[in-house]
C-alpha positions as a LaTeX table, in Angstrom:
\begin{tabular}{lrrr}
\hline
Residue & $x$ (\AA) & $y$ (\AA) & $z$ (\AA) \\
\hline
Met1 & $-6.84$ & $-16.60$ & $-26.95$ \\
Leu2 & $-7.74$ & $-14.99$ & $-23.46$ \\
Gln3 & $-7.50$ & $-18.70$ & $-22.00$ \\
Ser4 & $-4.39$ & $-19.37$ & $-23.76$ \\
Leu5 & $-3.79$ & $-15.80$ & $-22.34$ \\
Ser6 & $-4.48$ & $-16.77$ & $-18.26$ \\
Ala7 & $-2.85$ & $-20.18$ & $-18.48$ \\
Gln8 & 0.03 & $-18.08$ & $-20.15$ \\
Thr9 & 0.31 & $-16.08$ & $-16.63$ \\
Leu10 & 0.16 & $-18.59$ & $-14.40$ \\
Thr11 & 2.94 & $-20.15$ & $-15.64$ \\
Asp12 & 4.84 & $-17.33$ & $-15.14$ \\
Ala13 & 3.35 & $-16.36$ & $-11.73$ \\
Gln14 & 4.21 & $-20.07$ & $-10.79$ \\
Ala15 & 7.64 & $-20.06$ & $-12.02$ \\
Arg16 & 8.00 & $-16.56$ & $-10.01$ \\
Ile17 & 6.34 & $-17.91$ & $-7.20$ \\
His18 & 9.02 & $-20.79$ & $-7.10$ \\
Gln19 & 11.80 & $-19.05$ & $-7.53$ \\
Leu20 & 11.20 & $-16.72$ & $-4.40$ \\
Gly21 & 11.73 & $-19.56$ & $-2.60$ \\
Val22 & 7.57 & $-20.10$ & $-2.12$ \\
Pro23 & 6.83 & $-23.90$ & $-1.86$ \\
Ser24 & 3.54 & $-24.57$ & $-2.67$ \\
Val25 & 1.05 & $-22.55$ & $-3.72$ \\
Arg26 & $-2.42$ & $-22.99$ & $-6.26$ \\
Leu27 & $-3.38$ & $-20.79$ & $-9.25$ \\
Glu28 & $-6.64$ & $-20.91$ & $-10.56$ \\
Ser29 & $-8.50$ & $-19.14$ & $-13.34$ \\
Arg30 & $-11.56$ & $-18.67$ & $-13.58$ \\
Gln31 & $-14.52$ & $-16.14$ & $-15.45$ \\
Gly32 & $-16.60$ & $-13.40$ & $-13.86$ \\
Glu33 & $-16.92$ & $-9.96$ & $-12.15$ \\
Val34 & $-13.15$ & $-10.23$ & $-10.87$ \\
Ala35 & $-14.21$ & $-8.81$ & $-7.11$ \\
Gln36 & $-16.77$ & $-11.85$ & $-7.03$ \\
Thr37 & $-14.34$ & $-14.23$ & $-7.97$ \\
Ile38 & $-11.84$ & $-14.13$ & $-5.46$ \\
Ile39 & $-14.70$ & $-13.69$ & $-3.33$ \\
Ala40 & $-16.06$ & $-17.34$ & $-4.79$ \\
Ile41 & $-12.11$ & $-19.25$ & $-4.57$ \\
Ala42 & $-11.65$ & $-17.85$ & $-1.16$ \\
Asp43 & $-14.61$ & $-19.33$ & $-0.17$ \\
Asp44 & $-14.37$ & $-22.75$ & $-1.96$ \\
Val45 & $-10.70$ & $-22.97$ & $-0.40$ \\
Glu46 & $-11.82$ & $-21.35$ & 3.23 \\
Ala47 & $-9.25$ & $-19.00$ & 2.87 \\
Asp48 & $-8.54$ & $-17.10$ & 6.15 \\
Val49 & $-7.21$ & $-14.54$ & 4.66 \\
Ile50 & $-7.24$ & $-12.48$ & 0.82 \\
Val51 & $-4.34$ & $-10.39$ & 0.03 \\
Val52 & $-4.59$ & $-8.31$ & $-3.12$ \\
Gly53 & $-2.44$ & $-6.28$ & $-4.78$ \\
Lys54 & $-3.80$ & $-2.30$ & $-4.60$ \\
Arg55 & $-3.72$ & $-1.18$ & $-7.80$ \\
Gly56 & $-4.33$ & $-3.39$ & $-11.41$ \\
Ser57 & $-4.74$ & $-1.92$ & $-14.13$ \\
Gly58 & $-4.07$ & 2.17 & $-13.59$ \\
Gln59 & $-5.93$ & 5.32 & $-11.51$ \\
Val60 & $-8.16$ & 5.35 & $-15.04$ \\
Ala61 & $-9.24$ & 2.32 & $-15.55$ \\
Gly62 & $-9.79$ & 1.58 & $-12.13$ \\
Leu63 & $-12.20$ & 5.66 & $-11.51$ \\
Leu64 & $-14.17$ & 3.45 & $-15.01$ \\
Leu65 & $-14.40$ & 0.31 & $-13.75$ \\
Gly66 & $-14.32$ & 0.12 & $-10.17$ \\
Ser67 & $-11.36$ & $-1.35$ & $-8.08$ \\
Val68 & $-11.36$ & $-5.00$ & $-7.13$ \\
Ser69 & $-9.47$ & $-4.18$ & $-3.73$ \\
Gln70 & $-11.53$ & $-1.58$ & $-2.27$ \\
Lys71 & $-14.80$ & $-4.67$ & $-3.87$ \\
Leu72 & $-12.94$ & $-7.06$ & $-1.74$ \\
Val73 & $-12.59$ & $-5.05$ & 1.15 \\
Ser74 & $-16.69$ & $-3.75$ & 1.53 \\
Leu75 & $-18.00$ & $-7.38$ & 0.08 \\
Ala76 & $-15.82$ & $-10.08$ & 1.25 \\
Ser77 & $-17.03$ & $-11.95$ & 4.68 \\
Arg78 & $-13.20$ & $-12.77$ & 5.56 \\
Ile79 & $-10.19$ & $-10.57$ & 5.98 \\
Val80 & $-8.79$ & $-9.00$ & 3.19 \\
Ile81 & $-5.29$ & $-7.30$ & 3.54 \\
Val82 & $-4.58$ & $-5.29$ & 0.60 \\
Val83 & $-0.82$ & $-4.53$ & $-0.26$ \\
Pro84 & 0.72 & $-1.56$ & $-2.10$ \\
\hline
\end{tabular}
């Protein structure tokens, strides 16, 4: 079920990205703690920068689970840009 939802989310994101005129995009789905997984992907692809949104699940989830963007800013060894 989760893999199916992940695949559909990536398909929808890719369609939206192409509608916005972005010619090339790499989408990937992995399991694990979110911030650490994003850092691992950035390391694997030798990304220059990580760009993330300010919030995902909302304020309450952010308080309970911790902020992914905050963890990335603290833990990543590369530039992290947080957008609203």
